[in-house]
A tleap script that builds the chain and sets N, CA, C and O, in Angstrom:
source leaprc.protein.ff14SB
mol = sequence {
  NMET LYS ILE LYS GLU ILE ARG ALA LEU GLU
  ILE ASN GLU LEU LYS GLN LYS SER GLY GLU
  LEU MET GLU GLU LEU PHE ARG LEU LYS ILE
  ARG HIE ALA SER GLY GLN LEU GLU SER THR
  VAL MET LEU GLY ARG PHE ARG LYS ASP ILE
  ALA ARG VAL ASN THR VAL LEU LYS GLU LYS
  GLU ALA ALA CASN
}
set mol.1.N position { 100.880 99.209 69.991 }
set mol.1.CA position { 100.931 97.889 69.396 }
set mol.1.C position { 99.931 97.826 68.247 }
set mol.1.O position { 98.882 98.470 68.267 }
set mol.2.N position { 100.284 97.047 67.270 }
set mol.2.CA position { 99.379 96.846 66.145 }
set mol.2.C position { 98.505 95.632 66.424 }
set mol.2.O position { 98.895 94.725 67.159 }
set mol.3.N position { 97.335 95.629 65.836 }
set mol.3.CA position { 96.373 94.566 66.090 }
set mol.3.C position { 96.905 93.217 65.611 }
set mol.3.O position { 96.585 92.189 66.207 }
set mol.4.N position { 97.709 93.200 64.548 }
set mol.4.CA position { 98.295 91.940 64.058 }
set mol.4.C position { 99.213 91.327 65.109 }
set mol.4.O position { 99.226 90.111 65.301 }
set mol.5.N position { 99.977 92.175 65.787 }
set mol.5.CA position { 100.868 91.701 66.841 }
set mol.5.C position { 100.062 91.132 68.004 }
set mol.5.O position { 100.433 90.118 68.595 }
set mol.6.N position { 98.976 91.788 68.316 }
set mol.6.CA position { 98.147 91.360 69.447 }
set mol.6.C position { 97.455 90.047 69.136 }
set mol.6.O position { 97.397 89.162 69.990 }
set mol.7.N position { 96.928 89.907 67.922 }
set mol.7.CA position { 96.223 88.677 67.539 }
set mol.7.C position { 97.150 87.470 67.497 }
set mol.7.O position { 96.688 86.336 67.618 }
set mol.8.N position { 98.450 87.694 67.326 }
set mol.8.CA position { 99.415 86.598 67.274 }
set mol.8.C position { 99.714 86.021 68.661 }
set mol.8.O position { 100.282 84.934 68.766 }
set mol.9.N position { 99.340 86.731 69.714 }
set mol.9.CA position { 99.639 86.280 71.078 }
set mol.9.C position { 98.612 85.249 71.559 }
set mol.9.O position { 97.468 85.228 71.105 }
set mol.10.N position { 99.048 84.410 72.477 }
set mol.10.CA position { 98.170 83.421 73.101 }
set mol.10.C position { 97.414 84.070 74.255 }
set mol.10.O position { 97.712 85.199 74.645 }
set mol.11.N position { 96.435 83.351 74.797 }
set mol.11.CA position { 95.591 83.894 75.871 }
set mol.11.C position { 96.418 84.294 77.090 }
set mol.11.O position { 96.229 85.376 77.648 }
set mol.12.N position { 97.334 83.418 77.501 }
set mol.12.CA position { 98.165 83.735 78.677 }
set mol.12.C position { 99.037 84.962 78.429 }
set mol.12.O position { 99.213 85.801 79.313 }
set mol.13.N position { 99.581 85.055 77.217 }
set mol.13.CA position { 100.416 86.201 76.884 }
set mol.13.C position { 99.584 87.486 76.851 }
set mol.13.O position { 100.065 88.550 77.239 }
set mol.14.N position { 98.337 87.382 76.388 }
set mol.14.CA position { 97.458 88.550 76.351 }
set mol.14.C position { 97.145 89.044 77.758 }
set mol.14.O position { 97.133 90.249 78.010 }
set mol.15.N position { 96.893 88.116 78.670 }
set mol.15.CA position { 96.626 88.500 80.056 }
set mol.15.C position { 97.838 89.187 80.665 }
set mol.15.O position { 97.706 90.186 81.371 }
set mol.16.N position { 99.011 88.651 80.392 }
set mol.16.CA position { 100.242 89.232 80.917 }
set mol.16.C position { 100.473 90.616 80.311 }
set mol.16.O position { 100.839 91.553 81.020 }
set mol.17.N position { 100.262 90.740 79.012 }
set mol.17.CA position { 100.464 92.020 78.331 }
set mol.17.C position { 99.495 93.073 78.862 }
set mol.17.O position { 99.869 94.230 79.050 }
set mol.18.N position { 98.253 92.667 79.101 }
set mol.18.CA position { 97.258 93.585 79.648 }
set mol.18.C position { 97.707 94.102 81.011 }
set mol.18.O position { 97.603 95.298 81.284 }
set mol.19.N position { 98.197 93.223 81.853 }
set mol.19.CA position { 98.692 93.626 83.169 }
set mol.19.C position { 99.860 94.589 83.078 }
set mol.19.O position { 99.927 95.571 83.818 }
set mol.20.N position { 100.781 94.304 82.164 }
set mol.20.CA position { 101.936 95.181 81.988 }
set mol.20.C position { 101.505 96.567 81.514 }
set mol.20.O position { 102.000 97.582 82.005 }
set mol.21.N position { 100.584 96.602 80.560 }
set mol.21.CA position { 100.112 97.883 80.041 }
set mol.21.C position { 99.378 98.675 81.119 }
set mol.21.O position { 99.518 99.896 81.196 }
set mol.22.N position { 98.601 97.992 81.945 }
set mol.22.CA position { 97.873 98.678 83.019 }
set mol.22.C position { 98.840 99.258 84.049 }
set mol.22.O position { 98.625 100.360 84.554 }
set mol.23.N position { 99.901 98.518 84.359 }
set mol.23.CA position { 100.908 99.026 85.294 }
set mol.23.C position { 101.600 100.259 84.725 }
set mol.23.O position { 101.812 101.241 85.436 }
set mol.24.N position { 101.948 100.206 83.455 }
set mol.24.CA position { 102.620 101.341 82.834 }
set mol.24.C position { 101.693 102.550 82.758 }
set mol.24.O position { 102.134 103.682 82.958 }
set mol.25.N position { 100.413 102.317 82.470 }
set mol.25.CA position { 99.446 103.415 82.460 }
set mol.25.C position { 99.338 104.052 83.837 }
set mol.25.O position { 99.235 105.274 83.952 }
set mol.26.N position { 99.360 103.234 84.876 }
set mol.26.CA position { 99.316 103.752 86.246 }
set mol.26.C position { 100.519 104.648 86.510 }
set mol.26.O position { 100.386 105.729 87.083 }
set mol.27.N position { 101.701 104.187 86.084 }
set mol.27.CA position { 102.905 104.992 86.282 }
set mol.27.C position { 102.809 106.325 85.537 }
set mol.27.O position { 103.203 107.371 86.053 }
set mol.28.N position { 102.275 106.266 84.310 }
set mol.28.CA position { 102.119 107.496 83.538 }
set mol.28.C position { 101.140 108.453 84.203 }
set mol.28.O position { 101.355 109.666 84.194 }
set mol.29.N position { 100.076 107.923 84.774 }
set mol.29.CA position { 99.103 108.773 85.469 }
set mol.29.C position { 99.737 109.456 86.672 }
set mol.29.O position { 99.466 110.627 86.939 }
set mol.30.N position { 100.574 108.733 87.392 }
set mol.30.CA position { 101.267 109.305 88.544 }
set mol.30.C position { 102.202 110.432 88.080 }
set mol.30.O position { 102.245 111.508 88.677 }
set mol.31.N position { 102.944 110.160 87.005 }
set mol.31.CA position { 103.847 111.187 86.477 }
set mol.31.C position { 103.066 112.403 85.994 }
set mol.31.O position { 103.517 113.535 86.165 }
set mol.32.N position { 101.905 112.181 85.395 }
set mol.32.CA position { 101.086 113.286 84.917 }
set mol.32.C position { 100.562 114.118 86.089 }
set mol.32.O position { 100.549 115.348 86.029 }
set mol.33.N position { 100.135 113.445 87.142 }
set mol.33.CA position { 99.600 114.150 88.309 }
set mol.33.C position { 100.670 114.989 88.995 }
set mol.33.O position { 100.377 116.044 89.556 }
set mol.34.N position { 101.913 114.513 88.947 }
set mol.34.CA position { 102.988 115.259 89.600 }
set mol.34.C position { 103.635 116.283 88.676 }
set mol.34.O position { 104.553 116.997 89.080 }
set mol.35.N position { 103.155 116.355 87.434 }
set mol.35.CA position { 103.664 117.356 86.508 }
set mol.35.C position { 104.944 116.966 85.805 }
set mol.35.O position { 105.577 117.824 85.189 }
set mol.36.N position { 105.349 115.722 85.867 }
set mol.36.CA position { 106.594 115.280 85.254 }
set mol.36.C position { 106.400 114.735 83.839 }
set mol.36.O position { 107.376 114.536 83.116 }
set mol.37.N position { 105.152 114.493 83.439 }
set mol.37.CA position { 104.883 113.939 82.116 }
set mol.37.C position { 104.810 115.073 81.099 }
set mol.37.O position { 103.985 115.977 81.224 }
set mol.38.N position { 105.681 115.019 80.091 }
set mol.38.CA position { 105.733 116.092 79.109 }
set mol.38.C position { 104.601 115.980 78.093 }
set mol.38.O position { 103.986 116.984 77.734 }
set mol.39.N position { 104.323 114.760 77.629 }
set mol.39.CA position { 103.323 114.567 76.590 }
set mol.39.C position { 102.212 113.655 77.097 }
set mol.39.O position { 102.461 112.514 77.487 }
set mol.40.N position { 100.998 114.163 77.088 }
set mol.40.CA position { 99.876 113.357 77.564 }
set mol.40.C position { 99.347 112.416 76.488 }
set mol.40.O position { 98.403 111.667 76.740 }
set mol.41.N position { 99.925 112.437 75.317 }
set mol.41.CA position { 99.515 111.553 74.224 }
set mol.41.C position { 99.707 110.090 74.633 }
set mol.41.O position { 98.935 109.220 74.229 }
set mol.42.N position { 100.721 109.832 75.421 }
set mol.42.CA position { 101.015 108.459 75.835 }
set mol.42.C position { 99.868 107.859 76.641 }
set mol.42.O position { 99.629 106.654 76.561 }
set mol.43.N position { 99.162 108.667 77.408 }
set mol.43.CA position { 98.036 108.169 78.195 }
set mol.43.C position { 96.975 107.566 77.275 }
set mol.43.O position { 96.484 106.465 77.526 }
set mol.44.N position { 96.632 108.273 76.231 }
set mol.44.CA position { 95.635 107.787 75.285 }
set mol.44.C position { 96.089 106.546 74.548 }
set mol.44.O position { 95.301 105.629 74.318 }
set mol.45.N position { 97.359 106.516 74.176 }
set mol.45.CA position { 97.896 105.352 73.468 }
set mol.45.C position { 97.830 104.096 74.331 }
set mol.45.O position { 97.457 103.025 73.853 }
set mol.46.N position { 98.190 104.233 75.596 }
set mol.46.CA position { 98.156 103.072 76.474 }
set mol.46.C position { 96.726 102.618 76.734 }
set mol.46.O position { 96.465 101.417 76.802 }
set mol.47.N position { 95.795 103.559 76.883 }
set mol.47.CA position { 94.390 103.182 77.073 }
set mol.47.C position { 93.867 102.423 75.863 }
set mol.47.O position { 93.146 101.437 76.013 }
set mol.48.N position { 94.220 102.870 74.679 }
set mol.48.CA position { 93.772 102.205 73.462 }
set mol.48.C position { 94.422 100.836 73.306 }
set mol.48.O position { 93.770 99.889 72.866 }
set mol.49.N position { 95.701 100.721 73.662 }
set mol.49.CA position { 96.373 99.416 73.602 }
set mol.49.C position { 95.730 98.431 74.567 }
set mol.49.O position { 95.546 97.261 74.230 }
set mol.50.N position { 95.389 98.893 75.758 }
set mol.50.CA position { 94.731 98.030 76.738 }
set mol.50.C position { 93.384 97.571 76.192 }
set mol.50.O position { 93.022 96.403 76.333 }
set mol.51.N position { 92.650 98.471 75.578 }
set mol.51.CA position { 91.349 98.115 75.006 }
set mol.51.C position { 91.506 97.094 73.886 }
set mol.51.O position { 90.714 96.158 73.784 }
set mol.52.N position { 92.515 97.268 73.052 }
set mol.52.CA position { 92.755 96.313 71.965 }
set mol.52.C position { 93.082 94.931 72.516 }
set mol.52.O position { 92.540 93.927 72.054 }
set mol.53.N position { 93.963 94.883 73.496 }
set mol.53.CA position { 94.359 93.598 74.080 }
set mol.53.C position { 93.147 92.922 74.724 }
set mol.53.O position { 92.933 91.724 74.540 }
set mol.54.N position { 92.361 93.684 75.473 }
set mol.54.CA position { 91.193 93.106 76.135 }
set mol.54.C position { 90.159 92.616 75.128 }
set mol.54.O position { 89.502 91.603 75.365 }
set mol.55.N position { 90.006 93.317 74.009 }
set mol.55.CA position { 89.064 92.905 72.979 }
set mol.55.C position { 89.478 91.579 72.361 }
set mol.55.O position { 88.653 90.680 72.203 }
set mol.56.N position { 90.744 91.456 72.015 }
set mol.56.CA position { 91.240 90.222 71.410 }
set mol.56.C position { 91.165 89.085 72.437 }
set mol.56.O position { 90.856 87.947 72.083 }
set mol.57.N position { 91.444 89.391 73.685 }
set mol.57.CA position { 91.377 88.392 74.746 }
set mol.57.C position { 89.962 87.844 74.871 }
set mol.57.O position { 89.776 86.631 74.965 }
set mol.58.N position { 88.967 88.719 74.875 }
set mol.58.CA position { 87.569 88.291 74.958 }
set mol.58.C position { 87.186 87.449 73.738 }
set mol.58.O position { 86.476 86.452 73.875 }
set mol.59.N position { 87.650 87.841 72.551 }
set mol.59.CA position { 87.354 87.085 71.349 }
set mol.59.C position { 87.934 85.677 71.427 }
set mol.59.O position { 87.264 84.707 71.073 }
set mol.60.N position { 89.174 85.564 71.888 }
set mol.60.CA position { 89.813 84.247 71.974 }
set mol.60.C position { 89.181 83.388 73.059 }
set mol.60.O position { 89.049 82.175 72.891 }
set mol.61.N position { 88.789 84.004 74.169 }
set mol.61.CA position { 88.147 83.241 75.235 }
set mol.61.C position { 86.761 82.749 74.779 }
set mol.61.O position { 86.346 81.648 75.142 }
set mol.62.N position { 86.068 83.541 74.007 }
set mol.62.CA position { 84.747 83.146 73.508 }
set mol.62.C position { 84.863 82.028 72.472 }
set mol.62.O position { 83.972 81.186 72.358 }
set mol.63.N position { 85.964 82.024 71.719 }
set mol.63.CA position { 86.162 80.997 70.698 }
set mol.63.C position { 86.488 79.643 71.319 }
set mol.63.O position { 86.233 78.603 70.712 }
set mol.64.N position { 87.044 79.652 72.514 }
set mol.64.CA position { 87.422 78.378 73.164 }
set mol.64.C position { 86.314 77.864 73.944 }
set mol.64.O position { 86.433 76.806 74.563 }
savepdb mol mol.pdb
quit
């Protein structure tokens, strides 16, 4: 996700998106552990997306 897309979301949507990304990261970790994940690049991308969402979420919560 791009930061512009993330900043356009509301607080509730950010919380929901963070949860969805964390669930998907968990699934990817399981696939990686079982040897079914072909590219481990996705793990890093999801971790970075989660960090971006959480950063914007903290900024918006601090502004309110």
